[in-house]
N, C-alpha and C positions, 0 to 999 in steps of 0.2 A: 861767543858761540851762539848761533841762531837756532831758534826752536824749529823752524820750518826747513829742515835739512832735506837734501835729495832722497835720503833713505826713508824719511817719514813720508815724503810726498809719494814715493813708490808704494809704500804700505797703504796709504789712504786711497790711492788710485786703484790698486789691486782689490782692496776691500769693496769699493764702489762697483767695480766690474763684476766681481763674484756675486755680490748681492743682487745686482741688476740682472745678471744672466739667470741666477736661480729663480728670482721672481718671474721673469719672462717665461722660463720653462714651466714653472708650476702653473701660472695662469693659462699658458697655451694648452697644457695637458688637460686642465680643468674645463676649458672651453670646448675641447674636442669631444668630451664626454657629455656635455650638456646638450640636450635636444630641445627644439623649440616646442612650446606648449601647443601651438597651432601650426600644423604642417600644411603647406600649400602645394598642391599637385601641379603637374605640367599643364600649361595653358592649351586649350583647344580653340583654334581661331577660324573664323569664316570671314573672308574679304569680299565685299561687293562694291565695286568702284573705289571710292576713297573712304569707305566706312569699314571698319574692322570690328567684329563682335568677338569678344574674348570671354571664354568660360573657364573657370578654375574650380577645383574641388578643395575645400578647406576641411581638415580633420582635426578634432579636438583630441590630443594625445594625453591629456591630463588624467589623473586618477579620480578626482572628485569635485571638480569645479566646472560649472557651465560658463560659457563665454558667448558674448554677442559681438563678434568682431566687426570692425570697419575694414573692408577689403578694397584694395586699389588694384588697377591694371595699368600697364604702360607698354608703349612701343619704344624699343631702345635702338639707338644707332650703333655703329661699329666702335665709337669712342666711349660708349657707355652712358650717353646722354639721352634724356627723354625726348622723343619726337612728339609724342602725345601721351597724356595720362588721363585717367578717369577713375570713377568710383564704380565698383561692382556691387550689385545687390543680389540677395538670395532669389533664386528662381522659384522656390516654393517655401512657404512659411515665413517666419519672422527672422530667420537666421540664427536662432538660439541653438547653440551646440552643447549638448550634454557630453559627459565623458564618453569617449570612444565613438561619438557620432560625427557624421560628415554632412556637408551641404555644398550644393553647387552655387557659385556666384557668377553672374553674368554682367558684363559691362560693354559699352560701346565707345570706340575711339573714332573721333571724326577730325577733320581738318588736316589730315596728312596729305600733302601734295603727291601726285603720281610720281614726280621725280624723286621724292624722298622714299616712297615705296620701292622704286626701281634701283636707286643708287646708294641709299644710306641705311635702310632698315636691316637690322641684324636679328632681332628676336622680340617676342612678346613675353611679358612676365606678369605674374600676379603676386601680390604681397599683402601682408597684414599691416595696416597703418596703426590700428589700436586694438589691443586684445579685448578690452572692455568686459571684465567679469560681470555676469548677469546677476541681478539681485535675487 
């Protein structure tokens, strides 16, 4: 008689499925309730020719830590790929965000062809590349 019987195979398979499903559910619920420390607002865009100036607001939602974030911007096509990306810098000050504070970051995207603007561009986005807690 073999140790690896169909009955034991079903038990092992069922156990793996139950553990995987439970872990996925727990991690999914946990992630749904976790909010980012640095929240990025909707981008505001001004386009002149083939140059797009993108401004985003970044807010520190933490309770007690200051951050000096590195913020990026991008123009995204309909397939979710970057047409162009760049770095955004604070428009005032050094970009240090204390708890509950906000700052505007501005960046410029160049090198997007007129055809890409007309046919492929879907949206502009702002994102935090690095949170960088301030000393």
